[in-house]
N, C-alpha and C positions, 0 to 999 in steps of 0.2 A: 649489508648486501655484498655478496661475493661476486667478484668480477671474473668472467670467463673470456678469454681471448681466442677467437677462432682464426687460424691461419689457413687460408684457402688457396690452393695452388692452381686451381682451374681458372681459365680465362672466360669460360662460359658463365653467363649470369643465371642465377637461380637454377643451377645444375645439381647433379647428384651430391657432390661433396658438400656444397653449401646447404642443401636441404637436410642432409644427414647431420651436419654440424648443428643446425638449429634444433633438430630433434634430440640429439645428445645433450645439448645445453639445457633444453627444457626439462629433461629427466634428471638433471643434476640437483634440482631443488628449486622451490619457489623463491628462495632468497638469492637467486643468481641472476646476473645481468650479462648478456652476451654482447660483445663487440667483435666486429669482423674486419679482417684485413685481407684484401686480395693481393697476394704476393706479386703477381704479375703486373700490378699497377704501380709497384714501387720501383724506384731507380736503384737497382742492386747491381753493382758493377762486378766484373770478374776479378778474382783475387790475382794480384800481381806477383805473388810469392816474393815480395821484397823484404818481408820479416820486420818492417818498421814497427808494427804493432807489438812486437816482443819487448820493446823498450818500455819499462814500467811507466805508466801514466801517459803513454803516447797512443793516441787513437789510430785507427786505420787511415792511411793517406787518402783514400777515396772520400770525396765529399758527396756522399749519396745518402740513401735512406736507411742504411744499416742501423744507425744509432737511434733513429726514430723508432724502428722496429724493436730494438733492444729496450728502449724506455717503456714501450707498451707491454713487452713481456715482463719486465720488472714489476710493473704496476698490477699485473694480473694475478689472481689467486689460482687459476687453473688454465691449462692450455689445451686446445683441440687443434690437431693438425689434420688437414684433409688434402689428398692429392690423387688425381687420376693416374691410372696405369697407362703409360704411353710407350709402345714398343718394348714391352716387358719390364719397364722401369718407371719410376715416378716422373712426373712432368719436370721439364728442364729447370724451372725456377728453383725447385728443391735442391738440385745439385749446385746451382749458383750460390744459394744460401749456405749449403753444407761446405762449400769450398772456402767460405769465409770463417771457417771454424777456428783458425788461429786467433783471430780478433775476438771471436765470441768466447773462447775459453780463457781469455785474460780476465774476464769478469765472472768466472765460474761460480764464485761464492754468492753472487747476486742472483744467479739462476738456479742454483742447486736445490734439488728436491721439489721443485714445482710439479704438482700432479699434472699428468698429460694423458690424453687418449688419442689414438691415431686411427684415422679412417682412410681407406683407399677404395677406389672403385675401378672395376674392369668390365670389359664388354664381350669377351670371348672366352668360353669355358676352355680351360687348359692353357690359357695365355696369361696367367697371373704373373709369371716372371719373378723378379726379385724385389718388386716394389715395396712390399710390406717390410721385408728385412732391411731395406735401405732407409725407410722412414723411421723404423724402430731405432736403428743405430744412430741416425742423425739426432734424434731426440735424446738418446742416452749420452751422446757426446756433449750435448748442451747442458747436461746435468739434470734433465727432467726425470721425474719418477714416472715411468711408463706404467699406467694402471691397466690399460686394455688397448688392444688393437684388433682391427678386423677388416677383411676385404669383402666389400659388397659387390654383387653383380648388378650391372646396369649400364648398358651401352647408350641408351637414349636419355636425354635430360628428363628427370622426374621418375625414371624407371627404378632407380636404386632403392627408393623407400617403399615401393609397392611389391617388391619380391617377397617370396614366402619367408616369413620369420624376420624380415629386415627391420621392421619397426620395433619389434620386441628386442632385437639385438641392439639397436641404437639406444633404446631406453636402458638396457642393461649396462651399456657403456657409460651412459650419463650417470647412473648410480655409482659406477666404479670410480668416476673422476675424483670425488671426495670421499669415497668409501674404500672397500677392499679391492686389491689388485686381483686380476685373474691369474691362474697358474699357466705354465707353459702347456701347450697342447701337444698331442701326439705328433711326432716328427719335428717339432721345434726344438731348438737348443734350449736346455733348461735354464741357462744363465741369461741369454739375451733374446730368446725367441726367434732367432734366425731360422729360416727354413732351408738354408744351404749348408752343405757339409763337404769337406774335402776328405779324400781317402788316400793318405800318403803311402800306405802299405797295407797288405792284406790284414784284415781284422782290426784296423785302426781307423778312427775318424777324428777330425778336428774341425771345429767351427771356425770358418775364415773370418768371422766378424769379431768374436770375443776371445777365441783361443780355447774354448772348452774342449776337453778331450774325451774320447770314449773308446772302449774296447768292444768289438762285435764278437759275441760268443754264441756258438750253436747250442740250442737247448731243445727240450722236448717240444716246445711250441713254436719252434723256428728261431730266428736270430734274436738274441737278447742284447740290448744296449746297456753296458756297464759304464757309467760316467765316472771319469777320473777328475783330474785337476780342473777346478772351475776357472774360467777366464776372468781376469782381473782388469781388463782393458777399460771398463766403464766405472771402476771405483774412483772416488774423488782424488785420492792421493796419486793414483796411477796417472789419471788425466793431467793433474798438475805437473807431475814429474815429466811427462812427455811434452806437453804444450808450453810449459814454463822453462824447465831446466834443460831437457835434452835438445830442444830446438835452439835455445840460446847458445848452448855449447857448440852446436853445428855451425852457427853463425860465426862464432869465435874461431872455429877450426878453418872456415872458409877464408877469414881474414888472414890467418897465419899461413895459409897455403895459396894465397891469391896469385902470386907470381907463377908458381908451379902449374896451377890450374889454368891460368891465362895462356900459358904456352900451349897447353893442350887445345884449348878452345880456338886459338888463333889458326890452327891447322884446318878448322872447319868453317872459317868465315869466307864470305864471298859467294854464298849460294844465291840462286835466282829466285826471288820472291814475286809471286803474281799478285796484283792488286786490281780491283774493279776500276773501270774507266772513271775519270774524274767527274764527268757529267752525272754519273749515277750517284756519286757521293753528294753532289750539290742538290739533287732531287730529294734525297733523304733528309 
């Protein structure tokens, strides 16, 4: 029996993301069992940027549910991530999890290559934003093999699965989880499937997510995209170099320059910080 773990970012119960996750898992095969985690129900604290987790063998200083989540991911054979589009981006709990990436990438070998499909839902045509690109990149940073991802339309709970072609698309994603990956779609970065591009100079494009480059050349049928150097940001050795070596070197540099930087920071101390009334804190 293959175990599928569904990570659901919506706080709504039996809403679009949860329903689509169930349909995707159902299509993955009769020998699959689905377990669900509602990310918003977990105690996931904000990253302190203390870098303590960079010390080999030392966990994150937060005593929260991060390692419960990691253990469940380790035990899973496949991952489904679903998140609604809120204000042009994924629900906030996704960013909270993504911000703990330094701790997550310290166990990259344990997560590497786990097949993953990604579901997002949105409610207004033309307001898709960067949600899917953000979800794809988070999954790749965690070392997952992203097999498919799709943005489903559905503003009302239950609407996402009854849209035209939605059920068929969900089943297609389920078959991809332990099967063949889809290819990049038109307009997507061929390396990481990002839908965003930067244009640093005329005729040049760069994917801000993975660094894929492209030349834009006028042709008989309009502008042609000629892709150049492929972004390497999500390759295993690159991720290890960044999250293991480069960050540790920056910590060592900070220690060496502590007095110099402390003198700079001292100039900016003494600001006025506003806090809520104490009675509000007691009520919470």
